N, C-alpha and C positions, 0 to 999 in steps of 0.2 A: 528442298521439298518441304511442305508444310507438314507437320506431324500427322500421324494418323489417328490420333486421340480427338483432334478438334480441328475446326476450320476458322480462318480468319476472314471474316466479311470485309470486303473492300467496297469502298463507295463508288458510284458510277463516275468514270473519269471524265474529267473536262477536256474540251477540244485541244488543250495545249499538253495536257497529260497523255492524251491517246497519240499525238504526234511524237512526244517524247519517247513513249513505249514502242511505237512503230520503228523509229530510228534504231533504238536501242536493239530490238529483235534482229535488225540488219548488221548489228556489231557496232553501232556508232553512238557514242555517248555524246549527246547534244546538250548545250546550255544555252540560256537567253542572255543577250547584252543589250542594256538600254541605249537607245538611239540618242537620248538626251545627255544623261550624266556618264554613260559608258560604264556603268557597274554591271557586273556578270552575276548571275545567281541560278541555283537549283534549290528546291524542285521547281518544275515550270509553274509559272503562274501568268495571269493576264496584264500584269502592270508590274513595274519596277518596284522592288520593295525599298528602295532607297529614296527615290524622288516622286514615285507614283505615277510616272508617266506611262502611257499605254503603248508607247512606240517602243518596240524591240525588234531585234534580229536574232535569228537561230545561229549558233557556230558549232561546229563540230569539234570535240577535244581530242587531243593527240592519245590520249589513254595513259599518259604518264602522270603520276602523282606521288604524294608523300604523306605520311603519317603526321598528323596534328596532335591527337590524343587518342587513347582507348581506355576502354574498360572491358574487363572479363565478367561474364555473367556465370555463377556456379549454380543459379537457382532458376528455374523457369517460372516466369511471372505470368505465363499464358500456356495453357495446356499443349497448344500447336508447337511450343519450342521445347517441350520436354525430353524430346530425344535428341537436342543439340548440345546440352550442357556438358562441359564448358564451352563458350563461345565467345567471340570478341564483338564488341560494337565500336566501329573506328571512325573517327573524324577524319576525312580525306580532302586534302587541298589539291585539286587539279593544278597541271602545269600552268594553265590559263588564268588560274585565280578562284574559281567559284570552290566552295566547300560543301561537301555532303557527307551524310551519315551513312556508314555502309559496314562491311565486314571485310576482313582479309581472309581469305580462303586458302587451303593447301598447307595450313601450319596446324599445329596443336594449340589451341586457345590464343596464346599470345607469343609463343616461341618465335624469336626473331623481330619482334615489334620494338621500336624505340622511336622516340621523335625524329623527324625527318628521313625515316626509312623509305627508300624509293619502291614505289608500287606501279603494277601495270593492270589495266582494266582485264577483268575476266567477267564477261555477260553470262549469268546463269539465269534460270527460270524457276519460278515458284508456281506450279501448276502450269497455267499458260501465261503468265506475267512475267516479262523479262525484268532482270534486277541487275543493277551495276554493283559489281562487287570486284574486289582486287586482289592480287597475287603479289608477292615479293618479286622484285625484279632484278 
């Protein structure tokens, strides 16, 4: 939940982001895969970040992932996060390959985090926006 002292203004979502959020609201973490070079990515966009092709398909992730890296914030750099410190910001690699920046929830800051720690998807909401977070699995 966004902190009570401030609000983060979000941009209007693109059609691809809207589709991503709708699927996430239904408990499905989806990513895009290029029909040309087969690269897979998150966050959603209207073209492949590798070869710039506009041709892609949506795939559902299994929800399995691993820790690639993380940092623990002990100071809030935006008032909306003041009531969360300390909290982790974690680079997560899905079993299917794409990486995303997320949080590992259900732990105290970074307790139990290590490179390659197995994770499982935990969809949460910030206001009415679904967010892909992860738990230790």
